Predicted model as a PDB file, atoms N, CA, C, CB and O in Angstrom, pLDDT in the B-factor column:
MODEL        1                                                                  
ATOM      1  N   MET A   1     112.441 104.846 106.013  1.00 93.00           N  
ATOM      2  CA  MET A   1     112.313 103.784 105.050  1.00 93.00           C  
ATOM      3  C   MET A   1     111.068 104.061 104.201  1.00 93.00           C  
ATOM      4  CB  MET A   1     112.234 102.396 105.752  1.00 93.00           C  
ATOM      5  O   MET A   1     110.007 104.382 104.737  1.00 93.00           O  
ATOM      6  N   LYS A   2     111.199 103.936 102.890  1.00 96.00           N  
ATOM      7  CA  LYS A   2     110.103 104.165 101.967  1.00 96.00           C  
ATOM      8  C   LYS A   2     109.313 102.868 101.793  1.00 96.00           C  
ATOM      9  CB  LYS A   2     110.628 104.683 100.602  1.00 96.00           C  
ATOM     10  O   LYS A   2     109.881 101.804 101.546  1.00 96.00           O  
ATOM     11  N   GLN A   3     107.982 102.983 101.931  1.00 96.00           N  
ATOM     12  CA  GLN A   3     107.102 101.831 101.773  1.00 96.00           C  
ATOM     13  C   GLN A   3     105.977 102.198 100.811  1.00 96.00           C  
ATOM     14  CB  GLN A   3     106.531 101.368 103.146  1.00 96.00           C  
ATOM     15  O   GLN A   3     105.491 103.328 100.807  1.00 96.00           O  
ATOM     16  N   LYS A   4     105.571 101.220  99.993  1.00 97.00           N  
ATOM     17  CA  LYS A   4     104.518 101.468  99.009  1.00 97.00           C  
ATOM     18  C   LYS A   4     103.320 100.577  99.278  1.00 97.00           C  
ATOM     19  CB  LYS A   4     105.040 101.237  97.585  1.00 97.00           C  
ATOM     20  O   LYS A   4     103.450  99.411  99.651  1.00 97.00           O  
ATOM     21  N   PHE A   5     102.135 101.173  99.075  1.00 97.00           N  
ATOM     22  CA  PHE A   5     100.879 100.487  99.316  1.00 97.00           C  
ATOM     23  C   PHE A   5      99.900 100.807  98.190  1.00 97.00           C  
ATOM     24  CB  PHE A   5     100.290 100.887 100.687  1.00 97.00           C  
ATOM     25  O   PHE A   5     100.100 101.751  97.426  1.00 97.00           O  
ATOM     26  N   THR A   6      98.840 100.007  98.101  1.00 97.00           N  
ATOM     27  CA  THR A   6      97.730 100.294  97.208  1.00 97.00           C  
ATOM     28  C   THR A   6      96.647 100.956  98.047  1.00 97.00           C  
ATOM     29  CB  THR A   6      97.201  98.994  96.495  1.00 97.00           C  
ATOM     30  O   THR A   6      96.339 100.503  99.149  1.00 97.00           O  
ATOM     31  N   ILE A   7      96.069 102.035  97.516  1.00 98.00           N  
ATOM     32  CA  ILE A   7      94.997 102.730  98.221  1.00 98.00           C  
ATOM     33  C   ILE A   7      93.800 102.843  97.281  1.00 98.00           C  
ATOM     34  CB  ILE A   7      95.461 104.143  98.716  1.00 98.00           C  
ATOM     35  O   ILE A   7      93.919 103.382  96.181  1.00 98.00           O  
ATOM     36  N   THR A   8      92.664 102.341  97.711  1.00 97.00           N  
ATOM     37  CA  THR A   8      91.458 102.354  96.879  1.00 97.00           C  
ATOM     38  C   THR A   8      90.310 103.020  97.635  1.00 97.00           C  
ATOM     39  CB  THR A   8      91.065 100.914  96.457  1.00 97.00           C  
ATOM     40  O   THR A   8      90.313 103.099  98.864  1.00 97.00           O  
ATOM     41  N   GLY A   9      89.335 103.494  96.871  1.00 96.00           N  
ATOM     42  CA  GLY A   9      88.139 104.051  97.482  1.00 96.00           C  
ATOM     43  C   GLY A   9      88.102 105.562  97.573  1.00 96.00           C  
ATOM     44  O   GLY A   9      87.128 106.119  98.080  1.00 96.00           O  
ATOM     45  N   LEU A  10      89.140 106.246  97.096  1.00 95.00           N  
ATOM     46  CA  LEU A  10      89.125 107.711  97.113  1.00 95.00           C  
ATOM     47  C   LEU A  10      88.273 108.226  95.958  1.00 95.00           C  
ATOM     48  CB  LEU A  10      90.567 108.282  97.025  1.00 95.00           C  
ATOM     49  O   LEU A  10      88.262 107.642  94.874  1.00 95.00           O  
ATOM     50  N   ASP A  11      87.561 109.321  96.198  1.00 92.00           N  
ATOM     51  CA  ASP A  11      86.635 109.855  95.204  1.00 92.00           C  
ATOM     52  C   ASP A  11      87.267 110.801  94.188  1.00 92.00           C  
ATOM     53  CB  ASP A  11      85.535 110.561  95.896  1.00 92.00           C  
ATOM     54  O   ASP A  11      86.805 110.874  93.050  1.00 92.00           O  
ATOM     55  N   CYS A  12      88.319 111.529  94.580  1.00 94.00           N  
ATOM     56  CA  CYS A  12      88.866 112.530  93.657  1.00 94.00           C  
ATOM     57  C   CYS A  12      90.327 112.847  94.001  1.00 94.00           C  
ATOM     58  CB  CYS A  12      88.017 113.822  93.698  1.00 94.00           C  
ATOM     59  O   CYS A  12      90.782 112.550  95.105  1.00 94.00           O  
ATOM     60  N   PRO A  13      91.058 113.447  93.059  1.00 96.00           N  
ATOM     61  CA  PRO A  13      92.453 113.813  93.312  1.00 96.00           C  
ATOM     62  C   PRO A  13      92.601 114.809  94.467  1.00 96.00           C  
ATOM     63  CB  PRO A  13      93.067 114.399  92.054  1.00 96.00           C  
ATOM     64  O   PRO A  13      93.580 114.756  95.211  1.00 96.00           O  
ATOM     65  N   ASN A  14      91.647 115.701  94.614  1.00 96.00           N  
ATOM     66  CA  ASN A  14      91.707 116.669  95.699  1.00 96.00           C  
ATOM     67  C   ASN A  14      91.640 115.964  97.053  1.00 96.00           C  
ATOM     68  CB  ASN A  14      90.568 117.690  95.571  1.00 96.00           C  
ATOM     69  O   ASN A  14      92.352 116.330  97.988  1.00 96.00           O  
ATOM     70  N   CYS A  15      90.782 114.955  97.149  1.00 95.00           N  
ATOM     71  CA  CYS A  15      90.681 114.163  98.384  1.00 95.00           C  
ATOM     72  C   CYS A  15      92.000 113.447  98.664  1.00 95.00           C  
ATOM     73  CB  CYS A  15      89.525 113.135  98.283  1.00 95.00           C  
ATOM     74  O   CYS A  15      92.432 113.364  99.814  1.00 95.00           O  
ATOM     75  N   ALA A  16      92.634 112.934  97.619  1.00 97.00           N  
ATOM     76  CA  ALA A  16      93.919 112.244  97.772  1.00 97.00           C  
ATOM     77  C   ALA A  16      94.969 113.192  98.339  1.00 97.00           C  
ATOM     78  CB  ALA A  16      94.394 111.671  96.421  1.00 97.00           C  
ATOM     79  O   ALA A  16      95.733 112.813  99.227  1.00 97.00           O  
ATOM     80  N   ALA A  17      95.011 114.419  97.834  1.00 97.00           N  
ATOM     81  CA  ALA A  17      95.985 115.401  98.322  1.00 97.00           C  
ATOM     82  C   ALA A  17      95.724 115.760  99.781  1.00 97.00           C  
ATOM     83  CB  ALA A  17      95.946 116.667  97.458  1.00 97.00           C  
ATOM     84  O   ALA A  17      96.662 115.880 100.570  1.00 97.00           O  
ATOM     85  N   LYS A  18      94.456 115.932 100.139  1.00 97.00           N  
ATOM     86  CA  LYS A  18      94.112 116.255 101.534  1.00 97.00           C  
ATOM     87  C   LYS A  18      94.470 115.105 102.463  1.00 97.00           C  
ATOM     88  CB  LYS A  18      92.614 116.584 101.661  1.00 97.00           C  
ATOM     89  O   LYS A  18      94.994 115.324 103.555  1.00 97.00           O  
ATOM     90  N   LEU A  19      94.187 113.882 102.031  1.00 98.00           N  
ATOM     91  CA  LEU A  19      94.499 112.720 102.865  1.00 98.00           C  
ATOM     92  C   LEU A  19      96.011 112.556 103.033  1.00 98.00           C  
ATOM     93  CB  LEU A  19      93.892 111.444 102.253  1.00 98.00           C  
ATOM     94  O   LEU A  19      96.474 112.196 104.115  1.00 98.00           O  
ATOM     95  N   ALA A  20      96.775 112.813 101.989  1.00 98.00           N  
ATOM     96  CA  ALA A  20      98.236 112.721 102.093  1.00 98.00           C  
ATOM     97  C   ALA A  20      98.758 113.694 103.147  1.00 98.00           C  
ATOM     98  CB  ALA A  20      98.898 113.008 100.725  1.00 98.00           C  
ATOM     99  O   ALA A  20      99.661 113.351 103.911  1.00 98.00           O  
ATOM    100  N   LYS A  21      98.201 114.902 103.196  1.00 98.00           N  
ATOM    101  CA  LYS A  21      98.624 115.883 104.212  1.00 98.00           C  
ATOM    102  C   LYS A  21      98.280 115.399 105.618  1.00 98.00           C  
ATOM    103  CB  LYS A  21      97.960 117.251 103.952  1.00 98.00           C  
ATOM    104  O   LYS A  21      99.061 115.574 106.554  1.00 98.00           O  
ATOM    105  N   ILE A  22      97.106 114.792 105.755  1.00 97.00           N  
ATOM    106  CA  ILE A  22      96.716 114.245 107.059  1.00 97.00           C  
ATOM    107  C   ILE A  22      97.686 113.140 107.470  1.00 97.00           C  
ATOM    108  CB  ILE A  22      95.260 113.701 107.018  1.00 97.00           C  
ATOM    109  O   ILE A  22      98.123 113.090 108.619  1.00 97.00           O  
ATOM    110  N   MET A  23      98.019 112.262 106.539  1.00 98.00           N  
ATOM    111  CA  MET A  23      98.944 111.164 106.836  1.00 98.00           C  
ATOM    112  C   MET A  23     100.327 111.678 107.208  1.00 98.00           C  
ATOM    113  CB  MET A  23      99.050 110.225 105.642  1.00 98.00           C  
ATOM    114  O   MET A  23     100.987 111.104 108.074  1.00 98.00           O  
ATOM    115  N   GLU A  24     100.774 112.752 106.564  1.00 97.00           N  
ATOM    116  CA  GLU A  24     102.086 113.327 106.888  1.00 97.00           C  
ATOM    117  C   GLU A  24     102.124 113.882 108.304  1.00 97.00           C  
ATOM    118  CB  GLU A  24     102.441 114.429 105.894  1.00 97.00           C  
ATOM    119  O   GLU A  24     103.198 113.985 108.895  1.00 97.00           O  
ATOM    120  N   SER A  25     100.977 114.239 108.854  1.00 97.00           N  
ATOM    121  CA  SER A  25     100.941 114.794 110.203  1.00 97.00           C  
ATOM    122  C   SER A  25     100.941 113.715 111.286  1.00 97.00           C  
ATOM    123  CB  SER A  25      99.722 115.669 110.362  1.00 97.00           C  
ATOM    124  O   SER A  25     101.057 114.026 112.471  1.00 97.00           O  
ATOM    125  N   LEU A  26     100.811 112.452 110.886  1.00 97.00           N  
ATOM    126  CA  LEU A  26     100.794 111.361 111.856  1.00 97.00           C  
ATOM    127  C   LEU A  26     102.173 111.148 112.457  1.00 97.00           C  
ATOM    128  CB  LEU A  26     100.299 110.071 111.202  1.00 97.00           C  
ATOM    129  O   LEU A  26     103.189 111.296 111.777  1.00 97.00           O  
ATOM    130  N   GLU A  27     102.200 110.804 113.715  1.00 95.00           N  
ATOM    131  CA  GLU A  27     103.470 110.558 114.397  1.00 95.00           C  
ATOM    132  C   GLU A  27     104.166 109.353 113.780  1.00 95.00           C  
ATOM    133  CB  GLU A  27     103.247 110.335 115.909  1.00 95.00           C  
ATOM    134  O   GLU A  27     103.569 108.288 113.627  1.00 95.00           O  
ATOM    135  N   GLY A  28     105.428 109.531 113.428  1.00 95.00           N  
ATOM    136  CA  GLY A  28     106.209 108.456 112.837  1.00 95.00           C  
ATOM    137  C   GLY A  28     106.227 108.470 111.317  1.00 95.00           C  
ATOM    138  O   GLY A  28     106.969 107.706 110.699  1.00 95.00           O  
ATOM    139  N   VAL A  29     105.408 109.340 110.700  1.00 97.00           N  
ATOM    140  CA  VAL A  29     105.368 109.434 109.244  1.00 97.00           C  
ATOM    141  C   VAL A  29     106.117 110.691 108.817  1.00 97.00           C  
ATOM    142  CB  VAL A  29     103.896 109.454 108.718  1.00 97.00           C  
ATOM    143  O   VAL A  29     105.783 111.796 109.244  1.00 97.00           O  
ATOM    144  N   THR A  30     107.139 110.515 107.966  1.00 96.00           N  
ATOM    145  CA  THR A  30     107.935 111.640 107.483  1.00 96.00           C  
ATOM    146  C   THR A  30     107.294 112.283 106.267  1.00 96.00           C  
ATOM    147  CB  THR A  30     109.348 111.187 107.148  1.00 96.00           C  
ATOM    148  O   THR A  30     107.220 113.508 106.174  1.00 96.00           O  
ATOM    149  N   SER A  31     106.830 111.459 105.332  1.00 97.00           N  
ATOM    150  CA  SER A  31     106.146 111.986 104.146  1.00 97.00           C  
ATOM    151  C   SER A  31     105.159 110.950 103.622  1.00 97.00           C  
ATOM    152  CB  SER A  31     107.169 112.371 103.040  1.00 97.00           C  
ATOM    153  O   SER A  31     105.310 109.748 103.844  1.00 97.00           O  
ATOM    154  N   ALA A  32     104.139 111.452 102.916  1.00 98.00           N  
ATOM    155  CA  ALA A  32     103.131 110.585 102.307  1.00 98.00           C  
ATOM    156  C   ALA A  32     102.706 111.207 100.986  1.00 98.00           C  
ATOM    157  CB  ALA A  32     101.901 110.381 103.255  1.00 98.00           C  
ATOM    158  O   ALA A  32     102.407 112.399 100.918  1.00 98.00           O  
ATOM    159  N   LYS A  33     102.682 110.398  99.946  1.00 98.00           N  
ATOM    160  CA  LYS A  33     102.254 110.853  98.630  1.00 98.00           C  
ATOM    161  C   LYS A  33     101.268 109.844  98.062  1.00 98.00           C  
ATOM    162  CB  LYS A  33     103.469 111.041  97.677  1.00 98.00           C  
ATOM    163  O   LYS A  33     101.500 108.636  98.115  1.00 98.00           O  
ATOM    164  N   ILE A  34     100.163 110.349  97.518  1.00 98.00           N  
ATOM    165  CA  ILE A  34      99.146 109.489  96.923  1.00 98.00           C  
ATOM    166  C   ILE A  34      99.019 109.847  95.445  1.00 98.00           C  
ATOM    167  CB  ILE A  34      97.771 109.639  97.659  1.00 98.00           C  
ATOM    168  O   ILE A  34      98.809 111.007  95.090  1.00 98.00           O  
ATOM    169  N   ASN A  35      99.151 108.838  94.595  1.00 98.00           N  
ATOM    170  CA  ASN A  35      98.893 109.007  93.170  1.00 98.00           C  
ATOM    171  C   ASN A  35      97.478 108.493  92.931  1.00 98.00           C  
ATOM    172  CB  ASN A  35      99.961 108.240  92.273  1.00 98.00           C  
ATOM    173  O   ASN A  35      97.233 107.287  92.948  1.00 98.00           O  
ATOM    174  N   PHE A  36      96.552 109.419  92.709  1.00 97.00           N  
ATOM    175  CA  PHE A  36      95.139 109.066  92.568  1.00 97.00           C  
ATOM    176  C   PHE A  36      94.901 108.146  91.372  1.00 97.00           C  
ATOM    177  CB  PHE A  36      94.294 110.328  92.424  1.00 97.00           C  
ATOM    178  O   PHE A  36      94.121 107.198  91.467  1.00 97.00           O  
ATOM    179  N   LEU A  37      95.563 108.416  90.256  1.00 97.00           N  
ATOM    180  CA  LEU A  37      95.323 107.644  89.033  1.00 97.00           C  
ATOM    181  C   LEU A  37      95.796 106.200  89.144  1.00 97.00           C  
ATOM    182  CB  LEU A  37      96.010 108.308  87.864  1.00 97.00           C  
ATOM    183  O   LEU A  37      95.120 105.285  88.672  1.00 97.00           O  
ATOM    184  N   THR A  38      96.955 105.992  89.767  1.00 97.00           N  
ATOM    185  CA  THR A  38      97.495 104.638  89.868  1.00 97.00           C  
ATOM    186  C   THR A  38      97.099 103.946  91.174  1.00 97.00           C  
ATOM    187  CB  THR A  38      99.005 104.677  89.749  1.00 97.00           C  
ATOM    188  O   THR A  38      97.390 102.766  91.368  1.00 97.00           O  
ATOM    189  N   GLU A  39      96.435 104.686  92.067  1.00 98.00           N  
ATOM    190  CA  GLU A  39      96.015 104.177  93.374  1.00 98.00           C  
ATOM    191  C   GLU A  39      97.203 103.672  94.192  1.00 98.00           C  
ATOM    192  CB  GLU A  39      94.992 103.055  93.198  1.00 98.00           C  
ATOM    193  O   GLU A  39      97.128 102.627  94.838  1.00 98.00           O  
ATOM    194  N   LYS A  40      98.301 104.432  94.154  1.00 98.00           N  
ATOM    195  CA  LYS A  40      99.498 104.077  94.910  1.00 98.00           C  
ATOM    196  C   LYS A  40      99.754 105.096  96.017  1.00 98.00           C  
ATOM    197  CB  LYS A  40     100.718 103.985  93.977  1.00 98.00           C  
ATOM    198  O   LYS A  40      99.633 106.304  95.809  1.00 98.00           O  
ATOM    199  N   LEU A  41     100.104 104.596  97.178  1.00 98.00           N  
ATOM    200  CA  LEU A  41     100.470 105.412  98.332  1.00 98.00           C  
ATOM    201  C   LEU A  41     101.923 105.112  98.653  1.00 98.00           C  
ATOM    202  CB  LEU A  41      99.538 105.128  99.567  1.00 98.00           C  
ATOM    203  O   LEU A  41     102.294 103.957  98.860  1.00 98.00           O  
ATOM    204  N   THR A  42     102.741 106.149  98.695  1.00 98.00           N  
ATOM    205  CA  THR A  42     104.152 106.007  99.059  1.00 98.00           C  
ATOM    206  C   THR A  42     104.374 106.762 100.360  1.00 98.00           C  
ATOM    207  CB  THR A  42     105.101 106.540  97.923  1.00 98.00           C  
ATOM    208  O   THR A  42     104.074 107.952 100.460  1.00 98.00           O  
ATOM    209  N   VAL A  43     104.903 106.059 101.354  1.00 98.00           N  
ATOM    210  CA  VAL A  43     105.086 106.631 102.687  1.00 98.00           C  
ATOM    211  C   VAL A  43     106.535 106.446 103.124  1.00 98.00           C  
ATOM    212  CB  VAL A  43     104.116 105.978 103.712  1.00 98.00           C  
ATOM    213  O   VAL A  43     107.117 105.374 102.955  1.00 98.00           O  
ATOM    214  N   GLU A  44     107.107 107.507 103.686  1.00 98.00           N  
ATOM    215  CA  GLU A  44     108.411 107.397 104.335  1.00 98.00           C  
ATOM    216  C   GLU A  44     108.158 107.407 105.836  1.00 98.00           C  
ATOM    217  CB  GLU A  44     109.388 108.565 103.900  1.00 98.00           C  
ATOM    218  O   GLU A  44     107.562 108.338 106.378  1.00 98.00           O  
ATOM    219  N   SER A  45     108.622 106.356 106.491  1.00 97.00           N  
ATOM    220  CA  SER A  45     108.384 106.211 107.923  1.00 97.00           C  
ATOM    221  C   SER A  45     109.390 105.235 108.521  1.00 97.00           C  
ATOM    222  CB  SER A  45     106.941 105.734 108.192  1.00 97.00           C  
ATOM    223  O   SER A  45     109.891 104.339 107.842  1.00 97.00           O  
ATOM    224  N   ASP A  46     109.672 105.426 109.804  1.00 93.00           N  
ATOM    225  CA  ASP A  46     110.532 104.492 110.524  1.00 93.00           C  
ATOM    226  C   ASP A  46     109.720 103.394 111.206  1.00 93.00           C  
ATOM    227  CB  ASP A  46     111.368 105.238 111.558  1.00 93.00           C  
ATOM    228  O   ASP A  46     110.280 102.475 111.803  1.00 93.00           O  
ATOM    229  N   LEU A  47     108.387 103.498 111.109  1.00 95.00           N  
ATOM    230  CA  LEU A  47     107.522 102.501 111.745  1.00 95.00           C  
ATOM    231  C   LEU A  47     107.529 101.198 110.951  1.00 95.00           C  
ATOM    232  CB  LEU A  47     106.083 103.037 111.875  1.00 95.00           C  
ATOM    233  O   LEU A  47     107.616 101.227 109.723  1.00 95.00           O  
ATOM    234  N   PRO A  48     107.440 100.057 111.632  1.00 94.00           N  
ATOM    235  CA  PRO A  48     107.325  98.791 110.909  1.00 94.00           C  
ATOM    236  C   PRO A  48     105.961  98.707 110.225  1.00 94.00           C  
ATOM    237  CB  PRO A  48     107.529  97.588 111.869  1.00 94.00           C  
ATOM    238  O   PRO A  48     104.991  99.323 110.668  1.00 94.00           O  
ATOM    239  N   GLU A  49     105.904  97.945 109.156  1.00 93.00           N  
ATOM    240  CA  GLU A  49     104.675  97.807 108.370  1.00 93.00           C  
ATOM    241  C   GLU A  49     103.481  97.399 109.230  1.00 93.00           C  
ATOM    242  CB  GLU A  49     104.879  96.787 107.261  1.00 93.00           C  
ATOM    243  O   GLU A  49     102.369  97.879 109.011  1.00 93.00           O  
ATOM    244  N   ALA A  50     103.702  96.524 110.198  1.00 93.00           N  
ATOM    245  CA  ALA A  50     102.616  96.035 111.054  1.00 93.00           C  
ATOM    246  C   ALA A  50     101.971  97.167 111.864  1.00 93.00           C  
ATOM    247  CB  ALA A  50     103.142  94.954 112.001  1.00 93.00           C  
ATOM    248  O   ALA A  50     100.790  97.083 112.200  1.00 93.00           O  
ATOM    249  N   GLU A  51     102.722  98.212 112.178  1.00 95.00           N  
ATOM    250  CA  GLU A  51     102.175  99.366 112.896  1.00 95.00           C  
ATOM    251  C   GLU A  51     101.670 100.426 111.929  1.00 95.00           C  
ATOM    252  CB  GLU A  51     103.232  99.968 113.824  1.00 95.00           C  
ATOM    253  O   GLU A  51     100.689 101.115 112.210  1.00 95.00           O  
ATOM    254  N   LEU A  52     102.336 100.553 110.800  1.00 96.00           N  
ATOM    255  CA  LEU A  52     102.035 101.617 109.853  1.00 96.00           C  
ATOM    256  C   LEU A  52     100.689 101.427 109.151  1.00 96.00           C  
ATOM    257  CB  LEU A  52     103.132 101.704 108.827  1.00 96.00           C  
ATOM    258  O   LEU A  52      99.913 102.376 109.044  1.00 96.00           O  
ATOM    259  N   ILE A  53     100.406 100.226 108.677  1.00 96.00           N  
ATOM    260  CA  ILE A  53      99.160 100.000 107.930  1.00 96.00           C  
ATOM    261  C   ILE A  53      97.920 100.323 108.782  1.00 96.00           C  
ATOM    262  CB  ILE A  53      99.094  98.540 107.443  1.00 96.00           C  
ATOM    263  O   ILE A  53      97.036 101.025 108.291  1.00 96.00           O  
ATOM    264  N   PRO A  54      97.813  99.846 110.032  1.00 96.00           N  
ATOM    265  CA  PRO A  54      96.632 100.215 110.830  1.00 96.00           C  
ATOM    266  C   PRO A  54      96.532 101.730 111.091  1.00 96.00           C  
ATOM    267  CB  PRO A  54      96.663  99.474 112.164  1.00 96.00           C  
ATOM    268  O   PRO A  54      95.436 102.290 111.109  1.00 96.00           O  
ATOM    269  N   LEU A  55      97.670 102.374 111.288  1.00 96.00           N  
ATOM    270  CA  LEU A  55      97.690 103.819 111.524  1.00 96.00           C  
ATOM    271  C   LEU A  55      97.172 104.571 110.299  1.00 96.00           C  
ATOM    272  CB  LEU A  55      99.118 104.291 111.876  1.00 96.00           C  
ATOM    273  O   LEU A  55      96.324 105.455 110.421  1.00 96.00           O  
ATOM    274  N   LEU A  56      97.683 104.216 109.120  1.00 97.00           N  
ATOM    275  CA  LEU A  56      97.257 104.853 107.877  1.00 97.00           C  
ATOM    276  C   LEU A  56      95.802 104.518 107.555  1.00 97.00           C  
ATOM    277  CB  LEU A  56      98.164 104.423 106.721  1.00 97.00           C  
ATOM    278  O   LEU A  56      95.054 105.377 107.090  1.00 97.00           O  
ATOM    279  N   SER A  57      95.406 103.283 107.799  1.00 97.00           N  
ATOM    280  CA  SER A  57      94.031 102.856 107.519  1.00 97.00           C  
ATOM    281  C   SER A  57      93.027 103.621 108.368  1.00 97.00           C  
ATOM    282  CB  SER A  57      93.879 101.355 107.762  1.00 97.00           C  
ATOM    283  O   SER A  57      91.974 104.021 107.873  1.00 97.00           O  
ATOM    284  N   LYS A  58      93.341 103.825 109.630  1.00 96.00           N  
ATOM    285  CA  LYS A  58      92.442 104.583 110.506  1.00 96.00           C  
ATOM    286  C   LYS A  58      92.315 106.014 110.019  1.00 96.00           C  
ATOM    287  CB  LYS A  58      92.945 104.558 111.961  1.00 96.00           C  
ATOM    288  O   LYS A  58      91.209 106.549 109.956  1.00 96.00           O  
ATOM    289  N   ALA A  59      93.423 106.638 109.677  1.00 97.00           N  
ATOM    290  CA  ALA A  59      93.378 108.014 109.166  1.00 97.00           C  
ATOM    291  C   ALA A  59      92.548 108.082 107.893  1.00 97.00           C  
ATOM    292  CB  ALA A  59      94.802 108.544 108.900  1.00 97.00           C  
ATOM    293  O   ALA A  59      91.772 109.019 107.703  1.00 97.00           O  
ATOM    294  N   ALA A  60      92.708 107.090 107.018  1.00 97.00           N  
ATOM    295  CA  ALA A  60      91.990 107.079 105.741  1.00 97.00           C  
ATOM    296  C   ALA A  60      90.493 106.904 105.943  1.00 97.00           C  
ATOM    297  CB  ALA A  60      92.522 105.969 104.843  1.00 97.00           C  
ATOM    298  O   ALA A  60      89.702 107.626 105.336  1.00 97.00           O  
ATOM    299  N   THR A  61      90.091 105.960 106.783  1.00 95.00           N  
ATOM    300  CA  THR A  61      88.657 105.722 106.981  1.00 95.00           C  
ATOM    301  C   THR A  61      88.007 106.844 107.790  1.00 95.00           C  
ATOM    302  CB  THR A  61      88.436 104.379 107.683  1.00 95.00           C  
ATOM    303  O   THR A  61      86.822 107.124 107.610  1.00 95.00           O  
ATOM    304  N   ASP A  62      88.765 107.487 108.679  1.00 96.00           N  
ATOM    305  CA  ASP A  62      88.236 108.658 109.389  1.00 96.00           C  
ATOM    306  C   ASP A  62      87.993 109.798 108.403  1.00 96.00           C  
ATOM    307  CB  ASP A  62      89.211 109.110 110.510  1.00 96.00           C  
ATOM    308  O   ASP A  62      87.051 110.574 108.566  1.00 96.00           O  
ATOM    309  N   PHE A  63      88.841 109.896 107.383  1.00 95.00           N  
ATOM    310  CA  PHE A  63      88.726 110.954 106.381  1.00 95.00           C  
ATOM    311  C   PHE A  63      87.591 110.664 105.397  1.00 95.00           C  
ATOM    312  CB  PHE A  63      90.051 111.114 105.624  1.00 95.00           C  
ATOM    313  O   PHE A  63      86.777 111.539 105.102  1.00 95.00           O  
ATOM    314  N   GLU A  64      87.546 109.437 104.896  1.00 93.00           N  
ATOM    315  CA  GLU A  64      86.531 109.068 103.899  1.00 93.00           C  
ATOM    316  C   GLU A  64      86.219 107.583 104.028  1.00 93.00           C  
ATOM    317  CB  GLU A  64      87.014 109.404 102.454  1.00 93.00           C  
ATOM    318  O   GLU A  64      87.095 106.735 103.859  1.00 93.00           O  
ATOM    319  N   ARG A  65      84.958 107.282 104.329  1.00 93.00           N  
ATOM    320  CA  ARG A  65      84.553 105.873 104.481  1.00 93.00           C  
ATOM    321  C   ARG A  65      84.800 105.089 103.212  1.00 93.00           C  
ATOM    322  CB  ARG A  65      83.077 105.775 104.865  1.00 93.00           C  
ATOM    323  O   ARG A  65      84.590 105.597 102.110  1.00 93.00           O  
ATOM    324  N   GLY A  66      85.238 103.874 103.358  1.00 94.00           N  
ATOM    325  CA  GLY A  66      85.423 102.983 102.199  1.00 94.00           C  
ATOM    326  C   GLY A  66      86.817 103.001 101.620  1.00 94.00           C  
ATOM    327  O   GLY A  66      87.092 102.280 100.661  1.00 94.00           O  
ATOM    328  N   VAL A  67      87.710 103.810 102.176  1.00 97.00           N  
ATOM    329  CA  VAL A  67      89.088 103.830 101.674  1.00 97.00           C  
ATOM    330  C   VAL A  67      89.840 102.657 102.279  1.00 97.00           C  
ATOM    331  CB  VAL A  67      89.800 105.182 102.012  1.00 97.00           C  
ATOM    332  O   VAL A  67      89.776 102.428 103.487  1.00 97.00           O  
ATOM    333  N   LYS A  68      90.552 101.914 101.441  1.00 96.00           N  
ATOM    334  CA  LYS A  68      91.300 100.745 101.902  1.00 96.00           C  
ATOM    335  C   LYS A  68      92.767 100.883 101.513  1.00 96.00           C  
ATOM    336  CB  LYS A  68      90.704  99.444 101.315  1.00 96.00           C  
ATOM    337  O   LYS A  68      93.101 101.366 100.431  1.00 96.00           O  
ATOM    338  N   ILE A  69      93.632 100.445 102.423  1.00 96.00           N  
ATOM    339  CA  ILE A  69      95.068 100.455 102.183  1.00 96.00           C  
ATOM    340  C   ILE A  69      95.565  99.028 102.328  1.00 96.00           C  
ATOM    341  CB  ILE A  69      95.812 101.422 103.165  1.00 96.00           C  
ATOM    342  O   ILE A  69      95.305  98.367 103.333  1.00 96.00           O  
ATOM    343  N   GLU A  70      96.287  98.557 101.308  1.00 95.00           N  
ATOM    344  CA  GLU A  70      96.809  97.196 101.315  1.00 95.00           C  
ATOM    345  C   GLU A  70      98.229  97.198 100.816  1.00 95.00           C  
ATOM    346  CB  GLU A  70      95.942  96.265 100.462  1.00 95.00           C  
ATOM    347  O   GLU A  70      98.646  98.107 100.098  1.00 95.00           O  
ATOM    348  N   LYS A  71      98.968  96.183 101.193  1.00 91.00           N  
ATOM    349  CA  LYS A  71     100.352  96.012 100.736  1.00 91.00           C  
ATOM    350  C   LYS A  71     100.365  95.588  99.304  1.00 91.00           C  
ATOM    351  CB  LYS A  71     101.101  94.992 101.591  1.00 91.00           C  
ATOM    352  O   LYS A  71     101.435  95.390  98.728  1.00 91.00           O  
TER     353      LYS A  71                                                      
ENDMDL                                                                          
END                                                                             
């Protein structure tokens, strides 16, 4: 199932690409794409939103402090 989120706090497009690869490696995530300019995160996953947001948020903050993911 494709889900879309807002992602803020990333410093550069290169960081966005690296974080998307990290998110794709998470268990339960099939694909992750981050559009740095529009601050949109698109994720394909079978996980429910209640499990997915904390999982993605932890990966994001571990990668770069201050990154926030919201519905």
